[in-house]
VMD Tcl script that builds the backbone (N, CA, C; Angstrom):
set m [mol new atoms 213]
animate dup $m
set s [atomselect $m all]
$s set {name element resname resid chain x y z} {
  {N N UNK 1 A -116.780 130.900 -40.271}
  {CA C UNK 1 A -116.423 129.510 -40.522}
  {C C UNK 1 A -115.002 129.475 -38.956}
  {N N UNK 2 A -115.190 128.801 -38.057}
  {CA C UNK 2 A -113.904 128.447 -37.640}
  {C C UNK 2 A -112.961 127.959 -38.178}
  {N N UNK 3 A -111.649 128.200 -37.832}
  {CA C UNK 3 A -110.041 127.637 -38.318}
  {C C UNK 3 A -109.344 126.839 -36.946}
  {N N UNK 4 A -108.999 126.012 -37.285}
  {CA C UNK 4 A -107.857 124.975 -35.977}
  {C C UNK 4 A -106.944 124.409 -36.804}
  {N N UNK 5 A -105.753 124.906 -35.921}
  {CA C UNK 5 A -104.197 124.336 -35.962}
  {C C UNK 5 A -104.024 123.246 -35.170}
  {N N UNK 6 A -103.864 122.011 -35.559}
  {CA C UNK 6 A -103.292 121.112 -34.509}
  {C C UNK 6 A -101.523 120.726 -35.031}
  {N N UNK 7 A -101.054 120.818 -33.916}
  {CA C UNK 7 A -99.747 119.798 -34.398}
  {C C UNK 7 A -99.927 118.650 -34.027}
  {N N UNK 8 A -98.763 117.650 -34.310}
  {CA C UNK 8 A -99.136 116.188 -34.176}
  {C C UNK 8 A -97.562 115.591 -34.582}
  {N N UNK 9 A -97.015 114.660 -33.707}
  {CA C UNK 9 A -96.163 113.880 -34.109}
  {C C UNK 9 A -94.537 114.032 -33.814}
  {N N UNK 10 A -93.415 113.335 -34.264}
  {CA C UNK 10 A -92.219 114.152 -33.681}
  {C C UNK 10 A -91.572 114.620 -34.442}
  {N N UNK 11 A -90.332 115.439 -33.479}
  {CA C UNK 11 A -89.564 116.234 -34.008}
  {C C UNK 11 A -88.293 115.412 -33.998}
  {N N UNK 12 A -87.352 116.065 -35.507}
  {CA C UNK 12 A -86.032 115.169 -35.196}
  {C C UNK 12 A -85.171 116.645 -35.169}
  {N N UNK 13 A -84.050 116.729 -34.260}
  {CA C UNK 13 A -83.308 117.716 -34.263}
  {C C UNK 13 A -81.750 117.058 -34.689}
  {N N UNK 14 A -80.737 117.796 -36.271}
  {CA C UNK 14 A -79.717 117.281 -36.349}
  {C C UNK 14 A -78.836 117.401 -35.360}
  {N N UNK 15 A -77.950 117.095 -34.325}
  {CA C UNK 15 A -76.927 117.172 -33.891}
  {C C UNK 15 A -75.523 117.007 -34.883}
  {N N UNK 16 A -75.036 116.000 -36.051}
  {CA C UNK 16 A -74.054 116.120 -36.647}
  {C C UNK 16 A -74.190 115.170 -37.847}
  {N N UNK 17 A -73.380 114.893 -38.878}
  {CA C UNK 17 A -73.956 113.920 -40.049}
  {C C UNK 17 A -74.409 113.000 -39.666}
  {N N UNK 18 A -74.415 112.331 -38.405}
  {CA C UNK 18 A -74.757 111.047 -38.297}
  {C C UNK 18 A -75.341 110.833 -37.270}
  {N N UNK 19 A -76.083 112.043 -36.430}
  {CA C UNK 19 A -76.677 112.012 -34.806}
  {C C UNK 19 A -77.906 112.889 -34.752}
  {N N UNK 20 A -79.220 112.830 -34.718}
  {CA C UNK 20 A -79.749 113.589 -34.459}
  {C C UNK 20 A -80.558 113.132 -33.096}
  {N N UNK 21 A -81.587 113.550 -32.303}
  {CA C UNK 21 A -82.221 113.552 -31.208}
  {C C UNK 21 A -83.149 113.820 -31.547}
  {N N UNK 22 A -84.777 113.497 -30.786}
  {CA C UNK 22 A -86.363 113.388 -30.708}
  {C C UNK 22 A -86.870 112.474 -29.899}
  {N N UNK 23 A -87.974 113.081 -30.261}
  {CA C UNK 23 A -88.434 111.962 -29.213}
  {C C UNK 23 A -89.543 110.724 -30.311}
  {N N UNK 24 A -90.702 110.396 -29.028}
  {CA C UNK 24 A -90.992 108.453 -30.201}
  {C C UNK 24 A -92.539 108.848 -30.506}
  {N N UNK 25 A -92.997 110.391 -30.061}
  {CA C UNK 25 A -95.112 110.543 -30.458}
  {C C UNK 25 A -94.520 110.233 -31.628}
  {N N UNK 26 A -95.915 109.476 -31.926}
  {CA C UNK 26 A -96.291 109.049 -33.468}
  {C C UNK 26 A -97.583 110.541 -34.081}
  {N N UNK 27 A -97.825 111.311 -32.849}
  {CA C UNK 27 A -99.389 111.941 -33.732}
  {C C UNK 27 A -100.566 111.824 -33.519}
  {N N UNK 28 A -101.197 110.542 -32.918}
  {CA C UNK 28 A -102.014 109.833 -33.265}
  {C C UNK 28 A -103.173 110.482 -32.197}
  {N N UNK 29 A -102.721 111.166 -31.081}
  {CA C UNK 29 A -103.675 112.157 -30.379}
  {C C UNK 29 A -103.851 113.496 -31.238}
  {N N UNK 30 A -102.883 113.810 -31.614}
  {CA C UNK 30 A -103.014 115.116 -32.320}
  {C C UNK 30 A -103.949 114.709 -33.498}
  {N N UNK 31 A -103.929 113.853 -34.339}
  {CA C UNK 31 A -104.914 113.761 -35.749}
  {C C UNK 31 A -106.095 113.335 -35.126}
  {N N UNK 32 A -106.375 112.371 -33.785}
  {CA C UNK 32 A -107.855 112.150 -33.447}
  {C C UNK 32 A -108.571 113.277 -33.185}
  {N N UNK 33 A -107.689 114.427 -32.377}
  {CA C UNK 33 A -107.915 116.181 -32.062}
  {C C UNK 33 A -108.324 116.537 -33.455}
  {N N UNK 34 A -107.625 116.152 -34.102}
  {CA C UNK 34 A -108.023 117.112 -35.694}
  {C C UNK 34 A -109.308 116.422 -36.030}
  {N N UNK 35 A -109.686 114.923 -36.112}
  {CA C UNK 35 A -110.652 114.823 -36.923}
  {C C UNK 35 A -112.068 115.034 -35.994}
  {N N UNK 36 A -112.048 115.293 -34.611}
  {CA C UNK 36 A -112.858 115.331 -33.686}
  {C C UNK 36 A -113.292 116.963 -34.047}
  {N N UNK 37 A -112.388 117.361 -34.445}
  {CA C UNK 37 A -112.617 119.127 -35.062}
  {C C UNK 37 A -113.093 119.474 -35.813}
  {N N UNK 38 A -113.088 118.544 -36.719}
  {CA C UNK 38 A -113.705 118.800 -38.241}
  {C C UNK 38 A -114.946 119.506 -38.417}
  {N N UNK 39 A -116.108 118.728 -38.069}
  {CA C UNK 39 A -117.477 119.132 -37.948}
  {C C UNK 39 A -117.504 120.746 -37.258}
  {N N UNK 40 A -116.390 121.128 -36.892}
  {CA C UNK 40 A -116.752 122.946 -35.933}
  {C C UNK 40 A -115.960 123.755 -36.899}
  {N N UNK 41 A -115.228 123.318 -38.175}
  {CA C UNK 41 A -114.647 124.321 -39.268}
  {C C UNK 41 A -113.799 123.706 -40.173}
  {N N UNK 42 A -112.510 124.434 -40.451}
  {CA C UNK 42 A -111.575 124.328 -41.200}
  {C C UNK 42 A -110.613 123.701 -40.388}
  {N N UNK 43 A -109.967 122.707 -40.526}
  {CA C UNK 43 A -108.550 121.991 -39.811}
  {C C UNK 43 A -107.521 121.720 -40.614}
  {N N UNK 44 A -106.166 122.124 -39.872}
  {CA C UNK 44 A -104.944 122.386 -40.542}
  {C C UNK 44 A -104.549 121.341 -39.584}
  {N N UNK 45 A -103.506 120.505 -39.745}
  {CA C UNK 45 A -102.748 119.809 -39.519}
  {C C UNK 45 A -101.317 119.520 -39.817}
  {N N UNK 46 A -100.696 120.115 -38.919}
  {CA C UNK 46 A -99.119 119.832 -39.075}
  {C C UNK 46 A -98.623 118.672 -38.435}
  {N N UNK 47 A -97.815 118.076 -38.969}
  {CA C UNK 47 A -97.457 116.718 -38.936}
  {C C UNK 47 A -96.056 116.213 -39.119}
  {N N UNK 48 A -95.553 115.392 -38.885}
  {CA C UNK 48 A -94.471 114.638 -39.193}
  {C C UNK 48 A -94.546 112.909 -39.615}
  {N N UNK 49 A -95.861 112.812 -39.568}
  {CA C UNK 49 A -96.668 111.781 -39.695}
  {C C UNK 49 A -96.648 111.248 -41.327}
  {N N UNK 50 A -96.489 110.751 -42.008}
  {CA C UNK 50 A -96.574 110.810 -43.822}
  {C C UNK 50 A -98.402 109.987 -43.275}
  {N N UNK 51 A -98.138 108.642 -42.725}
  {CA C UNK 51 A -99.455 108.076 -42.863}
  {C C UNK 51 A -100.731 108.832 -42.514}
  {N N UNK 52 A -100.353 109.760 -41.492}
  {CA C UNK 52 A -101.590 110.503 -40.250}
  {C C UNK 52 A -102.004 111.875 -41.976}
  {N N UNK 53 A -100.642 112.175 -42.961}
  {CA C UNK 53 A -101.155 112.900 -43.773}
  {C C UNK 53 A -102.340 112.451 -44.952}
  {N N UNK 54 A -101.582 110.771 -45.419}
  {CA C UNK 54 A -102.837 110.211 -46.509}
  {C C UNK 54 A -103.996 110.039 -45.077}
  {N N UNK 55 A -104.068 109.614 -44.134}
  {CA C UNK 55 A -105.370 109.840 -43.549}
  {C C UNK 55 A -106.258 110.831 -43.864}
  {N N UNK 56 A -105.416 111.773 -43.303}
  {CA C UNK 56 A -106.428 113.305 -43.090}
  {C C UNK 56 A -106.993 113.887 -44.437}
  {N N UNK 57 A -106.204 113.699 -45.904}
  {CA C UNK 57 A -106.857 114.139 -46.867}
  {C C UNK 57 A -107.888 113.048 -47.492}
  {N N UNK 58 A -108.081 111.996 -47.021}
  {CA C UNK 58 A -109.508 111.134 -47.233}
  {C C UNK 58 A -110.422 112.120 -46.089}
  {N N UNK 59 A -110.155 112.518 -45.045}
  {CA C UNK 59 A -111.220 113.171 -44.493}
  {C C UNK 59 A -111.599 114.393 -44.768}
  {N N UNK 60 A -110.473 115.347 -45.042}
  {CA C UNK 60 A -110.869 116.571 -45.703}
  {C C UNK 60 A -110.139 117.577 -44.723}
  {N N UNK 61 A -108.995 117.075 -43.813}
  {CA C UNK 61 A -108.006 117.875 -43.371}
  {C C UNK 61 A -106.815 118.037 -44.005}
  {N N UNK 62 A -106.842 119.676 -44.130}
  {CA C UNK 62 A -105.386 119.787 -45.074}
  {C C UNK 62 A -104.142 119.509 -43.679}
  {N N UNK 63 A -102.804 119.554 -44.905}
  {CA C UNK 63 A -101.798 119.090 -43.841}
  {C C UNK 63 A -100.910 119.956 -44.445}
  {N N UNK 64 A -99.979 119.975 -43.285}
  {CA C UNK 64 A -98.352 120.354 -43.755}
  {C C UNK 64 A -97.733 119.654 -42.853}
  {N N UNK 65 A -96.907 119.046 -43.787}
  {CA C UNK 65 A -95.351 118.149 -43.163}
  {C C UNK 65 A -94.089 119.054 -42.274}
  {N N UNK 66 A -94.137 118.415 -41.050}
  {CA C UNK 66 A -92.473 119.307 -40.643}
  {C C UNK 66 A -91.621 118.378 -40.510}
  {N N UNK 67 A -90.347 118.166 -39.993}
  {CA C UNK 67 A -89.616 117.064 -39.509}
  {C C UNK 67 A -89.070 117.592 -38.651}
  {N N UNK 68 A -88.667 119.044 -38.374}
  {CA C UNK 68 A -87.802 119.591 -37.051}
  {C C UNK 68 A -88.617 121.045 -36.565}
  {N N UNK 69 A -88.102 121.573 -35.639}
  {CA C UNK 69 A -88.395 122.932 -35.497}
  {C C UNK 69 A -88.366 124.134 -36.292}
  {N N UNK 70 A -87.266 124.067 -37.168}
  {CA C UNK 70 A -86.791 125.019 -38.110}
  {C C UNK 70 A -87.942 125.003 -39.127}
  {N N UNK 71 A -88.749 123.409 -39.456}
  {CA C UNK 71 A -89.676 123.791 -40.666}
  {C C UNK 71 A -90.481 124.265 -40.000}
}
mol reanalyze $m
mol bondsrecalc $m
mol representation Tube
mol addrep $m
């Protein structure tokens, strides 16, 4: 069985107690790639988007959530 690992979503990096930096991407493209690969094998989606995690579980995609590069 083939296994696929897809990353999707934005990352946030803390600068100090009140500031962080990141990007605006939502991970939709990565989520769509994960869904497209599902018929070919096991797919794990690493994402920062909670909505994608909920959707992924309904179609059989394994997920892990991240927020920063350290995660």
